N, C-alpha and C positions, 0 to 999 in steps of 0.2 A: 136527767141521770141514769147511766146502765142497773140494770137490776141484781148486777153484781154488786155493785158502788154501794146501791139502797139495802142490798142484805148486809154487807159488813159494815154500814154507818149503824143501820139497825142492830148488828151486833153489839158493836160499841157500847149502844144506848141502853140495851134490853138482855145482854145475854145471858149477865147472870139473875135473871128470869125463869132461862131453861133448866131443864134439867143438865148434870154433866154428861152424860151420853151426846143429847142432842147438841148441847153445845161443841162439843168436842168431833162431831161427825159434821156440822157446818161450818166449825172452821178448820178441818180437813181440806174440803170442799171447795167452800171461797178464797179462804188465804191460803193454802197452802196448795190449791190447783191439783188436789187428789181426784182421780175418779173413784165411780161409786164403788165401781170391782177393786180397786187398789183400798180403800175404804175398809170394803165388807172382808179381803182378802186380810191387812193387820187386826180385824176388829175379830173376825173368827165367827161372821153372823152373814147373811145372803145379804147380796144386791139390794134385791126387793126391800132388804128390813134397814139397809142403809137410805134408802130412796126414800121412803116411808118416813122415816126417823127426821130426813133434811124437810122431807115437806110440811110435815105437822110442826116445826120450829118457826121454818120460814111463816106461817100462818097464822102461828102466835107473836112472833115478828110484826110485823104487819096490822095485828089486831090489836096490840100493846100501842102501836104510834097512832091509829084510828083512833083511839080511846084515849092518850095522854099526850101525843101530840110533840112530845121533847126534842126529836129531831128538826119539825118546822119551826118550834119556838128557837130553838139551837141557830135556825141559819137567818131568822131573823134577826135575831140578837148580833150574829156577826154582821150583818148587813146594817147596821143600825150603826154599831161602832163604825165600819168605814164610813159611814155619811158623818161622824161626829169627828173622824179623823180630818175629811173632807172641809169641813165647818174652819174648824182650825184652822188649817194649813190656809183657808182662805183669810180668816181674821189677823193670823201674824202676817200676811202679805198685805194684808189693806194694812197694820200697824208699823212694816217697813216703809210704805210708801208714803204716811200721812201725817202720824204722831209719832212715830220711835217712842211710844211707852214702853220701861221696862217690864213693867207689872204683866199689861198686856201679854206683853214677851215672853215672861216666865211660865202665867198662868196657859196659854196655848201651848208652850212644851210640854208644860204636868200632862193636858187635859191629852196630849196627843200619845206621850209618853204610857198613860194610864190604859187609853183605849187600845193601846199597839198589844200590851201585857194580855187584857183581856182577851185580845182577837188569838192569842197564838195559846192560849192556854188550854192544858188537853182536858176534855169533860167524860 
């Protein structure tokens, strides 16, 4: 994963823990793709001031992830949900080819639906 993507994901998880200025600057830089000079001009501060705020925010985001690990847990959960969907599909396929139980068919459809819903929810 690229550093830019890492930062935007970390910002989604931990952005509310940054100061308003840090969150704004890092959002302008990574999400809006503004240069340090553009941000500085828009905010009426020096380019160095913007850079320092962004670097502090990046450090804080990485430190929060190191301590809390929410992004890693989220990625693991998504992977596990994908496996659940795959296993439910295998069970449904086996059921179609061997026993044709409506109960098994209904349960595997419900399992897949719940797992797919959880995979697409925003956190």
